[in-house]
N, C-alpha and C positions, 0 to 999 in steps of 0.2 A: 148730240144728246140722245137722238133716236137710236143710233147704233148701240150705245151703252144701255139704253132701256131694253132693247132687244136682247142683249146679252144677259142682263139680269132676269128678264122674263123667261127666256129659253132655258137657261141653266137653273134658275130658281124653281121653275115648274117641274123639272126632272126631280129635284130633291124633294119638292112638295109631294109629288106622286109617290115617291118611295116611302115617305113618312105615312101618307094616307094608307098605302097598302099594308104596311107593318101594323099600324094601329087598328085598322078595320079588321084585319085577320085575327088579331088577338081578342078583340071584342066579340067577333062573330063566333069564335071557338070557345068563348067563356073562359079566357085565361087572363082576366084583368089584372091578376097579381103580377103579371110580367110587364105591365105597362110602365111601371116606375123605372126598371132598369133600361127599357128601351128609350124612354125620355132622357135618362141620364146620358146614354150613349149619343143621342141626337144633340143634346146640349153641349157636350164636350166637343163634338165635331164642329158645331157652329162656332164655338169659342175659339177653337184652333184655327179655323178658316179666317176669322176676323183678326186674330193675332198674326197670322201669316201675311195678310194684306197690310196690316199696320207695319210689320217688319220690313216689307218690301218698300213701302212709302217712306218711312222715317229713316230706315237704315240706309237707303240709297242717297239720301240728302247729305250724309256725312262723308261721302266719297268725293274724290277729285272729279273734274269734268270728264276726263278721259275714262276713268273707272265707271262713272255714271253711264256714259254712252255705251261702254262695253257691256255693263250689266243689263241696261235697258234693251239693247239689241239682242243679246243672247236670250234673255227671258222672253222677249217678244216672239222670237222664232220657236222657242220651246212651247209657248202658249198656243201658237198657231198649230203646231204638231199635235198637241193634246186635244184642242177643240176639233180638229179635223178627224182625229180618231174617234172622238166622242159622238159626232153627228152621224158617222157611218155606223158606229156600234149601236146607237139608239135606234136607228132606222131598222137595223137587222134584228134586234132583240126586243123591241118594244112590246110585241105581241106575246112574248114569253116571259116578260119581266115579272109579272105577278106570280106565276108558278115557281119561278126561280127563287124569289124572295120568300115565298111560303115554305119552300123546302129548307132554306137556310134557317128560317125562324123556328121551324119544328125541331131541327137538330140542336139549335141553341137552347131552346126550352128544356130539352132533355139533358143538356150538359150543365145547366145551372145559370145563376144570376150573372156571373162574370162573362159567360159566353153571350148572353143577351146584350149586355152593354157593348161588347166588342163587335157583335154583328150589326147593331144599329149604328155604331160609330163608323164602321167601314162603309156601310151602305150610304150614309150621308156625307161622311168625311171626304170621300173621293170627289163627289160633286162639288163640295164646298171649296176644296183646295184648287180644283180646276177653275171654278168661278172666280175666286180671289185673284189667281194669277192672270187670267184672261182680262178681267175688268181692270186690273192694274196696268197691264200692257196697253189696253185700249185707251185708258185715261191718259197715259203718257203720250200716246200717239196723237191725241187730239190737241194737247197743250192748250186747253181752253178753260183753265181755272177749275172751279168746283162743279160746273154744270154737267160734265160727263159723269161725275160721281153721283150727282143728284139723279140723273137719268137712270143709272144702274140701280140705285136704291129704290127708285119708283118701280122699276121692273121687278125687283125682288119682292117688294110689297104686293104688287099685283099678282105675282106667282103664288105667294102665301094665301092671298084671298081666294084665288081660283082653286087652290088645293083644298081649302076649307069648303068651298062650294061643291067640289067633287066628292069630298067625304060625306057631306050632308045629302048628297044625291040631288042637289038643286041645279046642277049644271052638267050637261053631257055634250061633248064635242068629239069629232073624229080625230083622235089623237095621232093616228098615222099621218093624216094630211097635215095636221098642225105641225108635227115635228119635221115633216118633209119640207114644207115651205119656209118655216123659220130656220131650219137647217141650211137651206139654200141661201137665204139672206145672210146667215151667220158666216157662210163661206166667203161672201163678198166682203163682209166686215173683217174677217181674218186676213184676206188678201191685203187690205189696207194696213193692218197691223204688221204683216210680214214686210211690206215695203218700208214702213217706218222703222222696223227693226234693222233692216239692211242699211238704211240711211244713218242710223245711230252708229253702226259698225264702221261706216265710211267716215263719219266724223271723228271716230276714235282712231282713225288711221289703221284699222285692221283690214278693211277692204278698200280697194282702189276705186277711182272714178268719181270722187265727190264733185269735181268741177265739170264733169262730162254730162251736161244736161240733155235729156231727151227732147224737151221743148220748154218754153217759158211763156205762159199766157197770164202772167201776173197783172199785166195792164188790162186784160179783158176780164179776168176773175180775180179781183183784189182780195187779199187774205182777210181784210177787215170789213168786206162787204157782207151783207146779209146772206147772199147766195154763196159766197165763198165760205162763210162760217157754216152754212147748212151742209155744203158738200164735204167740208172737213169733218163735221160732227157725225154725218151719216156714213160716209164712205172713206174717211181719212184721206180725202183728196188733197193733193199738193199741186199747185199751179206750175211748179218748176222742178219736177222730179228728175233724178238721174237716170241714165240709160239702164243701170243695174236695177233700179226700183221698178221701172216700167216692164223690163224683161221678166223679173221675178213675179210681178203681179200677174202678168199674162200667162206665164208658164204654170202658175199655181191655179188661178181661178178657172181657166178654160177646161183643163182635163178633170179637175176636181168636181166642178159642176156637172160635167158630162157623166162622170161615173156615178155621182150622187143621185142625179135625176133619171138615170137610165132605168127603164123598167126591166125586171128580170125576164129574159127570153124564155119562151116556152119550148120545150123539147118536142120536136116533131116526131110523131109515131108513124113509121112507115106502114102503109096498108098491107094487109095479109096477102100473100101471093095467091093468085087465082088458081083454083084446081084445074088440072088438065082435063079436058072433056073425055068421058069414057069412050072407049072404042066401040063403034057400032058392030054388034055381032052379026 
């Protein structure tokens, strides 16, 4: 449940910040007449994201077992790719996000109502579709009833509340550090989703090695124990993973965390060459 709460919080806060930047800029520049088209675009984006999530959930239930496993595994891998790109993109562009959105909004205002709706839709829709896909993949990975979905919804509600506090000026945090550490935790969650997706493809007979277990500690960490459920909910931990799952988890999380947490190196400036001493005359 915590892993899904983190997903909802991290992804939802990005969307909330985008909305806050758009609305605050229009209010500050006294262009309140443009607020209605922006809210329409935001509403359409939210509705589309919810519809996409519902389509994934209810549409997959109509498929055969092999088709469900194939779809679940494929979409889980796609979701991991998207969220990996997103955490790196946000860390790189967070400090310039406000300026970028202001520029797009100025151009949209000049073009008219339709452009405003489309700009707001794109700004929020990308975050919403990514969130819906990754939450769906994470919920499928935990296989723990409705609790993962409840955790994701609580995370989204928390993000909306924090966004409102940011807009009102009642809350200030170091967003760079926040996105860095939540991004690192999200990489670990994504690694579990990746391992689960590969297991789905193994069960669908698309990938080999389903019976080739890396280890089996089911007797030490029972699936139905409180700590087994906790590990499953937070890290998508499986007590009897296949060799492919363990290998993929390690090959993903180690280099990804290293690159994500690595501090940009400073370019060393060589000292100016010393002047040759003047000849004594």
